[in-house]
C-alpha positions in Angstrom: -29.6 -10.5 -3.8 -26.7 -9.1 -1.9 -26.7 -5.5 -0.8 -23.2 -3.8 -0.2 -23.3 -0.7 2.0 -21.1 2.1 0.3 -20.0 4.8 2.5 -17.8 7.7 1.3 -15.0 8.1 3.7 -12.3 10.6 3.1 -8.8 10.1 4.8 -6.7 13.1 5.4 -3.1 12.9 6.2 -2.6 16.5 6.9 -3.9 18.5 9.9 -5.4 21.5 7.9 -9.0 22.5 9.2 -9.1 19.9 11.8 -11.8 20.9 14.3 -10.1 19.8 17.4 -13.1 20.7 19.7 -15.3 18.5 17.5 -12.8 15.7 17.8 -12.9 16.1 21.7 -16.6 16.0 21.7 -16.9 13.0 19.5 -14.4 11.0 21.4 -16.2 11.7 24.7 -19.5 10.8 23.2 -18.0 7.5 22.0 -16.4 6.8 25.3 -12.8 6.9 23.8 -11.8 10.1 25.6 -8.5 10.0 27.6 -9.0 13.5 29.1 -6.9 15.5 26.6 -8.3 18.9 25.9 -8.8 20.1 22.2 -5.5 21.9 22.5 -3.7 18.9 23.8 -5.2 16.8 21.1 -3.9 19.3 18.6 -0.4 19.2 20.1 -0.3 15.4 20.3 -1.3 15.1 16.5 1.0 17.9 15.4 3.9 16.4 17.2 3.4 13.0 15.4 5.5 11.7 12.6 2.3 10.9 10.5 -1.5 11.1 11.2 -4.6 10.0 9.5 -8.1 11.3 10.1 -11.2 9.8 8.6 -14.2 11.9 7.8 -17.8 11.4 6.4 -19.5 14.5 5.4 -16.8 16.6 7.1 -17.5 14.9 10.4 -14.5 13.1 12.2 -15.2 9.4 12.4 -11.7 8.0 12.9 -8.1 8.8 14.0 -4.7 7.2 14.0 -1.2 8.5 14.4 2.4 7.5 14.5 5.2 8.4 16.8 8.6 7.6 15.0 12.3 8.4 14.8 11.9 8.2 11.0 14.5 5.5 10.7 13.9 2.3 12.6 11.3 2.4 15.3 7.6 3.6 15.0 4.6 3.3 17.4 1.0 3.5 16.1 -1.2 5.0 18.6 -4.7 6.5 19.1 -6.5 4.3 16.6 -10.1 5.0 16.9 -13.2 4.6 14.8 -16.6 5.9 15.9 -18.6 2.9 17.1 -21.4 3.3 14.5 -18.7 2.9 11.7 -16.7 0.0 13.1 -16.1 -3.2 11.1 -16.1 -1.4 7.7 -12.5 -1.3 7.1 -11.9 2.4 8.2 -9.3 1.5 10.8 -7.6 -0.9 8.5 -7.3 1.8 5.8 -5.9 4.4 8.3 -3.3 1.9 9.5 -2.3 0.9 6.0 -2.0 4.6 5.2 0.3 5.1 8.1 2.3 2.0 7.5 3.0 3.1 3.9 5.1 5.8 5.6 7.2 3.4 7.7 8.8 1.1 5.3 11.7 -0.8 6.9 10.8 0.4 10.4 10.0 -1.8 13.3 6.4 -1.0 14.0 4.9 -1.4 17.5 1.2 -1.1 18.1 -0.1 -0.2 21.5 -3.5 -1.4 22.5 -5.4 -2.7 25.6 -8.1 -4.6 23.8 -7.7 -5.0 20.1 -4.7 -7.4 19.9 -6.3 -9.6 17.2 -7.0 -6.8 15.0 -3.5 -5.6 15.0 -2.0 -8.9 14.5 -3.8 -9.1 11.2 -2.1 -6.0 10.1 1.4 -6.8 11.0 2.8 -7.5 7.6 1.0 -5.0 5.7 3.3 -2.4 3.8 6.4 -4.6 4.1 7.3 -3.5 7.8 9.1 -5.6 10.1 6.8 -7.3 12.6 6.7 -5.8 16.1 8.8 -7.4 18.9 
């Protein structure tokens, strides 16, 4: 018998009701904090071309955002999934959600340690591969 774990993840692309202090605390606890204050996180996300935040039971468990000129160049940054929820397709879904907004653009992905993960996602959504 095979058991499949089902988790009810909600993906939001708007920034209504985001608890920036919770995001900061969760990032710190998960060792993904880069020193931004809750207000700086809010500014970073609000100034983005597109965002995706993953929730389980109203708790932030993932983030991703895009910096773009809206025409030909886009950078996907700040992709994070809470450690206890990794390898369940959450980051993939966030990236796919963002890529659907970037058709025809050259998409660049910035990472220090997840190159193989991003290489798998290069052609999703019909985007041109990164240079």
